[in-house]
Each structure stands twice: as structure tokens, then as C-alpha cells.
C-alpha positions in Angstrom: 0.0 -0.3 0.1 1.4 3.7 -1.1 2.3 5.8 1.7 -0.2 8.5 0.8 -2.9 5.8 0.9 -1.9 4.7 4.2 -2.1 8.2 5.7 -5.6 9.3 4.0 -6.9 5.8 5.4 -5.6 6.9 9.0 -6.7 10.6 8.8 -10.2 9.2 8.1 -10.3 6.6 11.2 -8.9 9.8 13.2 -12.2 11.9 12.0 -14.2 9.4 12.7 -12.8 9.2 16.3 -13.5 12.8 16.5 -17.1 12.7 15.4 -19.4 9.6 14.6 -17.2 7.8 16.9 -16.4 10.2 19.4 -18.5 9.1 22.2 -17.4 5.5 22.4 -14.0 6.5 22.0 -14.5 8.7 25.3 -16.4 6.0 26.8 -13.3 3.6 26.2 -10.7 6.1 27.9 -12.7 6.6 31.1 -13.0 2.7 31.0 -9.1 2.1 30.3 -7.8 5.1 32.2 -10.6 5.1 35.0 -10.3 8.9 34.7 -13.2 11.9 34.7 -14.7 12.8 31.6 -13.4 16.1 31.4 -9.8 14.8 31.3 -11.0 11.7 28.6 -12.2 14.3 26.5 -8.7 16.4 27.1 -6.9 13.2 26.6 -8.1 12.3 23.6 -8.3 15.8 21.6 -4.8 16.3 22.7 -3.7 12.8 21.2 -5.2 13.2 17.9 -4.4 16.9 17.5 -0.9 16.2 16.3 -2.2 13.9 13.5 -2.7 16.7 11.4 -2.0 15.7 7.4 1.6 17.6 7.3 2.9 16.1 10.5 1.7 12.0 9.2 3.3 13.4 5.5 6.4 13.6 7.0 7.3 10.9 9.2 10.2 8.3 8.3 9.5 4.5 6.6 11.5 3.1 9.2 9.2 -0.2 8.9 8.8 -0.2 5.2 7.3 -3.7 4.5 7.7 -5.1 7.7 5.3 -7.0 9.9 5.3 -5.7 13.2 4.5 -6.3 16.5 3.2 -3.9 19.1 3.4 -4.9 23.0 1.5 -2.0 24.8 1.9 -1.5 28.8 0.1 -0.1 31.3 0.3 3.7 30.5 -2.2 6.7 29.9 -5.0 5.4 28.2 -4.9 7.2 24.5 -1.5 5.6 24.3 -2.7 3.4 21.7 -3.7 5.7 19.5 -0.2 7.0 18.7 1.6 3.5 19.3 -0.5 1.5 16.9 -0.6 3.6 14.2 2.7 4.8 14.0 4.1 1.7 12.4 1.8 1.8 9.8 2.5 5.3 8.9 6.1 4.4 9.0 5.4 1.7 6.4 4.6 -1.5 8.4 2.8 -4.0 5.8 1.0 -5.2 8.7 0.8 -4.8 12.5 -0.6 -7.2 15.1 -1.2 -5.8 18.8 -1.6 -7.1 22.4 -2.5 -4.8 25.4 -2.7 -5.6 29.2 -6.3 -5.1 30.8 -5.7 -1.2 31.2 -5.8 -0.1 27.6 -8.3 -2.7 25.8 -11.0 -0.4 25.3 -9.3 2.0 23.2 -7.1 -0.7 21.7 -9.5 -2.9 20.3 -11.8 0.1 19.0 -8.8 1.7 17.5 -7.7 -1.1 15.7 -11.2 -2.0 14.6 -11.4 1.1 13.3 -8.1 0.6 11.2 -9.7 -2.5 9.6 -12.5 -0.9 8.9 -10.4 1.6 6.8 -8.6 -1.5 5.1 -5.7 -1.2 6.9 -4.1 -4.4 8.1 -4.1 -4.2 11.7 -4.5 -7.3 14.2 -6.2 -7.2 17.8 -4.8 -10.2 19.7 -6.7 -10.3 23.5 -4.1 -12.6 25.2 -3.3 -12.7 29.0 0.2 -13.6 28.7 1.6 -10.8 26.9 5.2 -12.1 27.1 4.1 -15.8 25.7 2.6 -13.9 22.9 5.9 -11.8 21.7 7.6 -15.1 22.1 5.4 -17.0 19.8 4.7 -14.1 17.1 8.3 -13.3 17.2 9.0 -16.5 15.7 5.9 -16.9 13.6 5.2 -13.7 11.3 6.9 -10.7 12.9 10.0 -9.1 12.0 10.3 -6.2 14.0 9.2 -6.3 17.9 8.1 -2.9 19.7 7.4 -3.3 23.3 6.7 -0.8 26.3 6.9 -1.6 30.1 9.7 -1.8 32.5 13.4 -1.8 32.3 13.3 -5.3 33.5 10.6 -6.7 30.7 12.7 -5.3 28.3 15.7 -6.8 29.2 14.0 -10.2 29.7 12.7 -9.6 26.3 15.9 -9.3 24.4 16.0 -12.8 25.1 13.0 -14.1 24.8 12.4 -12.4 21.1 13.8 -14.4 18.7 14.0 -14.1 15.0 12.5 -10.7 15.1 14.1 -7.1 15.6 13.5 -5.9 19.1 12.5 -2.4 19.7 12.1 -1.7 23.1 11.0 1.2 25.3 11.8 0.9 29.4 11.0 3.0 32.1 10.7 6.5 31.8 9.4 9.6 34.0 9.1 13.4 33.7 10.1 16.2 35.4 10.0 19.9 36.4 12.4 22.9 37.3 11.0 26.6 38.2 12.6 29.2 39.7 10.8 30.3 43.1 10.0 33.9 41.3 8.0 32.0 38.6 4.8 33.8 37.2 1.4 32.8 38.4 1.1 31.2 34.7 3.7 29.1 34.9 2.8 27.7 38.6 -0.7 27.4 36.7 0.9 25.4 33.8 2.9 23.2 35.9 -0.3 22.2 38.1 -1.7 21.1 35.1 1.3 18.9 33.8 0.6 17.3 37.5 -3.1 16.8 36.7 -3.0 15.7 33.1 -4.2 11.9 33.1 -3.7 11.9 36.9 0.0 11.9 36.7 0.0 8.5 34.8 2.5 7.6 32.0 6.5 8.1 31.2 5.8 11.5 30.7 4.2 12.7 33.7 6.4 14.7 35.9 7.8 12.9 39.3 9.0 15.8 41.2 9.0 19.8 41.1 12.4 20.8 41.8 12.2 25.0 42.6 15.4 27.2 42.6 15.6 29.8 45.7 15.3 30.2 49.3 13.1 28.0 51.5 10.4 30.9 52.2 10.4 31.3 48.5 9.4 27.7 47.7 7.2 27.5 50.4 5.2 29.8 48.6 5.3 28.2 45.1 4.0 25.0 46.6 1.1 27.1 48.4 0.1 28.6 44.9 0.9 25.2 43.2 -1.7 23.6 45.8 -4.6 26.1 44.9 -3.4 25.9 41.1 -4.1 22.3 41.2 -7.4 22.9 43.5 -9.0 25.0 40.4 -8.1 22.6 38.3 -9.9 19.9 39.7 -13.3 21.9 39.7 -12.8 21.6 35.8 -10.6 18.2 35.6 -11.7 16.2 38.7 -9.5 12.9 39.2 -11.0 9.7 38.0 -12.1 7.1 40.5 -9.9 5.4 42.5 -10.5 1.6 43.9 -10.7 0.8 47.5 -6.8 -0.4 47.5 -5.7 2.5 46.0 -7.2 4.9 48.4 -5.6 2.8 51.5 -2.2 3.0 49.8 -2.7 7.0 49.1 -3.6 7.3 52.6 -1.0 5.8 53.8 1.3 7.2 51.7 0.2 11.0 52.3 0.6 10.3 56.1 3.9 9.4 56.2 4.8 11.8 53.6 3.3 14.5 55.9 5.5 13.1 58.5 8.9 13.7 56.4 7.7 17.2 54.7 8.5 20.8 55.9 5.1 21.8 54.3 2.3 19.4 53.4 -1.3 20.1 51.8 -4.0 17.6 50.6 -7.7 17.4 49.6 -9.9 16.0 47.1 -7.8 17.9 44.2 -4.6 15.7 45.3 -1.8 16.7 47.6 1.7 18.9 47.4 4.6 18.0 49.8 7.9 20.2 50.0 10.2 17.7 51.3 13.6 18.4 53.2 16.4 17.1 51.8 17.0 15.0 54.4 13.5 12.9 53.8 14.0 13.1 50.0 15.8 10.0 49.8 13.3 7.9 51.5 9.9 9.3 49.9 8.7 7.9 46.3 6.6 9.9 43.9 3.1 8.2 43.9 1.6 9.9 41.1 -2.2 10.2 40.9 -2.1 14.2 41.4 0.1 13.9 44.7 3.0 16.4 44.2 6.2 16.2 45.4 8.5 19.6 45.5 11.9 19.9 46.2 14.7 22.8 47.0 17.2 22.8 44.2 19.6 24.0 47.1 22.6 26.2 46.6 23.6 26.7 43.4 21.2 24.3 42.5 23.1 21.6 43.7 20.6 19.1 44.9 18.4 19.5 41.5 21.7 19.2 39.6 23.1 16.1 41.1 19.4 14.6 40.7 18.6 15.5 37.1 22.4 14.1 36.5 21.8 10.6 37.8 18.6 10.7 36.3 19.2 11.7 33.0 19.2 8.5 31.0 15.1 8.0 32.0 13.8 11.6 32.2 11.9 11.7 29.1 10.5 15.4 29.4 11.4 18.2 31.3 9.1 21.2 32.1 11.1 24.5 32.7 10.8 28.0 32.9 12.9 30.8 31.4 15.0 30.9 34.2 16.0 27.0 34.2 15.6 26.1 30.6 19.6 26.9 30.0 20.3 24.5 33.3 18.7 22.2 31.8 19.8 22.5 28.1 23.7 22.4 29.3 22.9 18.9 30.8 21.8 17.8 27.0 25.0 19.6 25.9 26.6 16.8 28.1 26.6 13.3 26.2 28.2 11.5 29.1 25.0 11.7 30.7 22.6 10.1 28.2 20.0 13.2 28.3 17.7 13.1 25.0 14.2 14.0 26.7 12.1 16.9 25.4 12.3 20.2 27.1 9.2 21.9 27.2 7.2 25.0 28.3 5.0 24.1 31.2 1.9 22.8 30.5 3.0 20.9 27.6 4.7 17.8 29.1 1.6 15.6 28.2 2.0 17.0 24.3 4.4 15.0 22.3 4.5 16.0 18.8 4.0 13.3 16.2 7.5 12.6 15.1 8.1 9.1 16.5 7.1 7.6 19.8 6.2 9.6 22.7 9.1 8.8 24.7 12.4 10.3 22.7 14.9 8.2 24.4 16.7 5.7 22.4 15.0 2.2 22.0 16.9 -0.8 23.3 17.2 -2.5 19.9 18.9 -6.2 19.7 
């Protein structure tokens, strides 16, 4: 099939998601992501907005004529829209897809629409993803595109035989702003923590703040207020009983380790002391960890250097962007994440996978 024919068929399927099939798509996003209807609408619109005609036409044909198997991992509920269709737009002859339970509604709907438009997309609804990958790599896949934890990708390197593995492991986002940041910057950073309820490899795990302690405390207070405002228009999705119990425990222990802590239905914000930072892990679900960059930004710089290879997206303001750009210039760190404006962490362009880091290829 010619590239122009494939592009037209994909764009027709996208148009259907935006019009006749929109409600079914929204219901699928809510089901898979357990997010609120308002968040589902934002997520669907954000995910589809990058599929304009010029962006689709400019994609490199890196899978020309290949039979591609795509193994999705638990992520944001709209992730299958990009991951399933990219190999087709990049020249794949056929795509077979397997998703975890958390993405089956969106993935199966999207695959069916692509088939309706005459594209070779096969949806395999199987329980064990690793066994599925082993089988398809031996019986009809030239390339396997897999997402998941670092450990899973390493495991698949040995298990996948007879096919090229393109694996994407654990990733995370981060944000860094100056304590003198204007209100709009704080508002948009709050949105980055709210988008998709903190799910996915582009969501920030921590907010670093440059400046003294009192100024950082004011940022924490402003951030909590901004997140409460976002929750009125885009509330958090439903949480299961076990998740709520875990969240209560996390909040209690984090509050005890914090210099300042605020919580509510909208989420929580914790300003950690550096002594406590090593024992508190990010939770997501709109529970924010805020840390002081330290004198000469030493604390933040040490953290970014240590985590450089895992970072997919970093939100900065005008004051902190040059510092992150200099980290990117140090090739020994392996940092190749996107540097974006606050509010744009969950809106990657259509120029490859949402995760910009180099894939593990074998």
C-alpha cells in the first residue's frame, strides 16, 4: 500500500474518532484510564491533535514492508492511538497488537476502525504478553515494538528470537522552575501534574524549585491552589479501595517527612526536606513532591545527572531552561528527553514515539 493511501486511511479513521465514534472513544478512555469524563475529553483531543496531514506525511518509512508486533504496556489510556498507528504510517505491511487489561477498550476500538479503513491491523486479546511476544516473533513478525519496565525489556531481549526488538523501558518526567515564576507558569505546572492523573512516562515525578526556602514555600502554596482550581474543571478519576488505602498511607508518611504538606480531593503537595527526600518515592495520582534545588542548584543538578537517561520530558521556565539545556549538551549523561514549556509535558509531537529516548534495539 502506498504511503499516501495509508495516510489517507489513517486520517479518515482519526476523523471518525473525532466525530461519529467520539462518544465510544471517550467511553473507552474513561474505562481504560478510570479518568473523569472531562479528562478523557482533553486526553482524546490532545492525542488526536498531532495527527495533522503535514505531520503524518513527514514520518520516516523506518518500517518499510515489515510485519510489526506491538506490545503495549500500562500507560495513559490514549497511548494506543499513537503506538498502534505509527508503524503503519512508517511503512509497515502489517501490525499485530497486544495490550494489557488497562488499555483494551481504546486499543480494540482503534484497531477495529483501522481495519474498517482497509489497514492490516490485527488485535490479539491474550492474557500473557511475554508468551504472545515469543510466539509472534517466531511466526510472522520482523520487528517487535515493546513497552514496559526496564526489567521486562531486558527479559524480552532474550525471549524474542527471529525478529528485531525495539524496546522502550521505564521513563519519567520532571519539572524545574524558579521560585520567582509568574502565576501562569505555576498554573501550567499544576496542569502537568493533573494531566492523565499523573499516569505515564511523560508525567512529572518531582518539581524542583530554585530559590530560598521561604520562596519555595510560597510556590508550594500557589501550586496547591492551582491544582485545586484544575480539579473543579478536570477532577481526578475514580480510585479503587486498595488505591485509596495506599494513598492515605503514603500521604500520612509523606506529611510526617515534609516541611509543608497540603492535601485535599484535588491531590496533595509536599515540600520535602532534603534529609527526607531519599526515603519518599513519587506516587502520582496528583500527589506532588516539591524539592528545593539548593545552594547553587546543587541538589537539583545532582538529581538530574543521576536520572538523565530515564527522563522523557522536562518542563522548565525561562530561568531554568538554560541549565537543563547544558545538561543535554553533556553527552556522557545520556539525556535526550524533550525540554518543554510548563503545561506541554503530555503533548508530544508526532515525530516518533512519545518517549524520545533511544530504544533498546537487538
